C-alpha positions in Angstrom: -28.6 -153.9 -24.0 -30.5 -156.5 -21.6 -30.6 -154.9 -17.7 -29.9 -158.4 -17.0 -26.8 -159.0 -18.8 -23.4 -158.3 -16.5 -21.4 -156.7 -18.5 -19.4 -154.9 -15.6 -17.9 -156.0 -12.0 -17.6 -152.9 -9.4 -16.0 -154.2 -6.1 -15.6 -151.9 -2.7 -12.2 -152.7 -1.5 -11.8 -152.9 2.3 -13.4 -155.6 3.3 -14.0 -157.3 -0.2 -10.8 -157.3 -2.0 -8.7 -157.2 1.1 -9.0 -158.4 4.8 -8.7 -154.6 6.6 -12.0 -154.3 7.9 -10.9 -155.4 11.1 -7.9 -153.4 11.4 -9.8 -150.7 10.9 -12.3 -151.5 13.8 -8.8 -152.0 15.9 -7.3 -149.0 14.9 -10.0 -146.7 15.0 -10.6 -147.6 18.6 -6.9 -147.6 19.6 -7.0 -144.2 17.9 -9.6 -143.0 19.9 -8.5 -143.9 23.5 -5.4 -142.3 22.9 -7.3 -139.5 22.4 -9.6 -140.0 25.6 -12.8 -141.5 24.1 -14.1 -145.2 24.0 -15.0 -146.2 20.9 -16.6 -149.9 20.8 -17.3 -152.2 17.7 -20.4 -151.0 17.0 -19.2 -147.4 16.9 -17.2 -148.2 14.2 -19.7 -150.4 12.5 -21.6 -147.7 12.1 -19.1 -145.6 9.9 -18.4 -148.3 8.0 -17.6 -147.3 4.0 -19.4 -143.7 5.1 -17.7 -140.9 3.2 -15.8 -138.4 5.4 -18.5 -135.8 5.6 -21.2 -138.2 6.8 -19.0 -140.1 8.8 -17.7 -136.6 11.0 -21.3 -135.9 11.6 -22.1 -139.6 13.0 -19.1 -139.7 15.3 -20.0 -136.0 16.3 -23.2 -137.4 17.0 -21.8 -140.5 19.1 -19.2 -138.7 20.7 -19.8 -135.0 21.2 -19.3 -131.8 19.1 -15.9 -131.5 20.8 -14.6 -135.0 19.1 -11.8 -134.0 17.0 -12.6 -136.0 13.9 -9.5 -135.1 11.5 -6.9 -136.1 14.1 -8.4 -139.1 15.3 -8.6 -140.2 11.7 -5.4 -139.1 10.7 -3.8 -141.0 14.1 -5.8 -143.9 13.0 -4.7 -143.9 9.5 -0.9 -143.5 10.8 -1.3 -146.4 13.3 -2.5 -148.8 10.4 -0.2 -148.0 7.9 2.5 -148.9 10.6 0.9 -152.3 10.8 0.6 -152.8 7.4 4.2 -151.6 6.5 5.6 -154.5 8.9 2.9 -157.5 8.2 1.6 -156.3 4.7 -2.0 -156.7 3.4 -4.3 -160.3 3.7 -6.2 -160.3 0.7 -9.8 -161.9 1.1 -10.3 -165.5 0.0 -11.1 -166.4 -3.6 -9.5 -163.0 -4.7 -7.5 -164.1 -7.8 -9.5 -166.7 -8.7 -12.3 -164.2 -9.1 -10.5 -161.6 -11.2 -9.2 -164.2 -13.3 -12.4 -165.6 -14.1 -13.9 -162.1 -14.6 -11.0 -161.2 -17.5 -11.2 -164.8 -18.9 -14.7 -164.2 -19.2 -14.2 -160.2 -20.6 -16.2 -158.6 -17.9 -15.3 -155.0 -17.2 -13.8 -154.6 -13.8 -13.4 -151.9 -11.5 -12.9 -150.7 -7.9 -15.3 -148.1 -5.9 -14.0 -147.5 -2.5 -14.7 -144.5 -0.2 -10.7 -145.1 0.2 -8.8 -142.1 -1.6 -7.9 -143.0 -5.0 -4.3 -142.4 -4.4 -4.0 -144.9 -1.3 -6.5 -147.2 -3.2 -3.6 -147.7 -5.9 -1.0 -148.2 -3.9 -2.7 -151.4 -1.8 -3.7 -152.6 -5.1 -0.5 -152.6 -6.5 0.9 -154.0 -3.4 -1.1 -157.5 -3.6 -0.5 -157.7 -7.4 -4.2 -156.8 -8.3 -3.7 -153.5 -9.9 -3.5 -154.6 -13.4 -7.1 -156.6 -13.1 -8.7 -153.6 -12.8 -10.2 -151.0 -16.1 -10.8 -148.2 -13.4 -10.1 -147.5 -10.1 -12.7 -144.7 -8.5 -11.8 -143.2 -4.9 -13.7 -141.4 -2.5 -12.0 -138.1 -3.3 -13.3 -138.0 -6.8 -17.3 -137.8 -5.7 -18.9 -135.3 -4.3 -21.0 -137.2 -2.3 -19.0 -140.7 -0.9 -21.5 -143.8 0.0 -24.1 -144.1 0.8 -24.9 -141.9 -2.1 -25.0 -143.8 -5.3 -22.4 -141.3 -7.5 -19.5 -143.7 -6.9 -21.3 -146.2 -8.6 -22.5 -144.0 -11.0 -19.0 -142.9 -11.4 -17.5 -146.7 -11.8 -19.9 -147.7 -14.3 -19.5 -144.6 -16.6 -16.2 -144.8 -16.5 -16.4 -148.6 -17.5 -18.8 -147.3 -20.4 -21.7 -149.2 -19.0 -24.7 -148.5 -17.5 -25.3 -149.2 -13.7 -28.3 -152.2 -14.9 -25.5 -153.8 -16.6 -22.8 -154.1 -13.4 -22.5 -156.3 -10.2 -21.8 -154.3 -6.9 -19.5 -156.2 -4.4 -19.8 -155.1 -1.1 -19.4 -156.1 2.7 -21.2 -153.2 4.3 -24.9 -151.7 4.7 -23.6 -148.4 3.7 -21.6 -149.8 0.2 -24.6 -152.0 -0.1 -27.2 -148.7 -0.2 -25.1 -147.0 -2.7 -24.8 -149.6 -5.1 -28.4 -150.3 -4.7 -29.4 -146.8 -5.0 -27.2 -146.5 -7.9 -29.3 -149.3 -10.0 -26.6 -151.9 -9.6 -26.9 -155.8 -8.9 -26.5 -155.5 -5.4 -23.9 -158.6 -4.2 -23.2 -158.8 -0.5 -20.2 -160.6 0.6 -20.8 -159.8 4.6 -17.3 -159.9 6.3 -18.1 -158.4 9.9 -21.8 -158.2 9.8 -24.5 -160.0 8.6 -27.0 -158.0 6.6 -30.0 -156.9 7.9 -33.8 -157.1 7.0 -33.5 -154.1 5.4 -29.9 -154.9 3.5 -31.9 -158.3 2.3 -34.3 -156.0 0.7 -31.9 -154.6 -1.8 -29.6 -157.9 -2.3 -29.2 -159.9 -5.5 -27.3 -162.5 -3.6 -25.2 -163.2 -0.4 -21.9 -165.7 -0.8 -19.5 -166.2 1.8 -16.7 -166.0 -0.6 -15.3 -164.2 -3.8 -14.6 -167.4 -5.4 -17.8 -168.4 -4.2 -19.7 -165.4 -6.0 -18.3 -166.7 -9.0 -22.3 -168.3 -9.6 -23.8 -165.0 -9.5 -21.6 -164.6 -13.2 -22.1 -168.4 -14.1 -26.5 -168.1 -13.2 -26.4 -165.7 -15.3 -24.3 -167.0 -18.2 -22.0 -164.0 -18.7 
């Protein structure tokens, strides 16, 4: 099989499929404040898509060894879940246009998210997208989460494909690093932050939305 032939599409979830990254920023900051810490947007950006063990190291570097990572994270999740229970989950522009296109073309589809699998499945069910996916890989299924490549290697393997035959869609630098290290064709759809010079060297393409990103497959005649 040609390394240029794209047979699979692997998506990050938060910030790519669902519009939740802005909520993570909001509730990380609120949760930290409730524990007496002043967390900024930049602090939250620094841990976006990081596996928990890597994020905890970063948080302690930012706020000191005494920072209660587990408690702040749990409170953040409670705040986030309460908000979603009241307001629902917003989907990203072009989500179902992209998923419908991939199904029509026979391209296998996976999710590779730092979120634990059970929680990710619930979110995908809530928005009606779960039936489109052949595989859901959560952060609790791999030893090393993003920015290590493990989650993308597992997603490709579960699809029965080589990473070189998969396109990976990410919104965060840590996710891009994971997909690129795995050997996927990396596509960025920026959400909260644009790619910097380092990330640009890892990208096959950049698009503003999922429906626009259909062009990545069209250009390759998948």
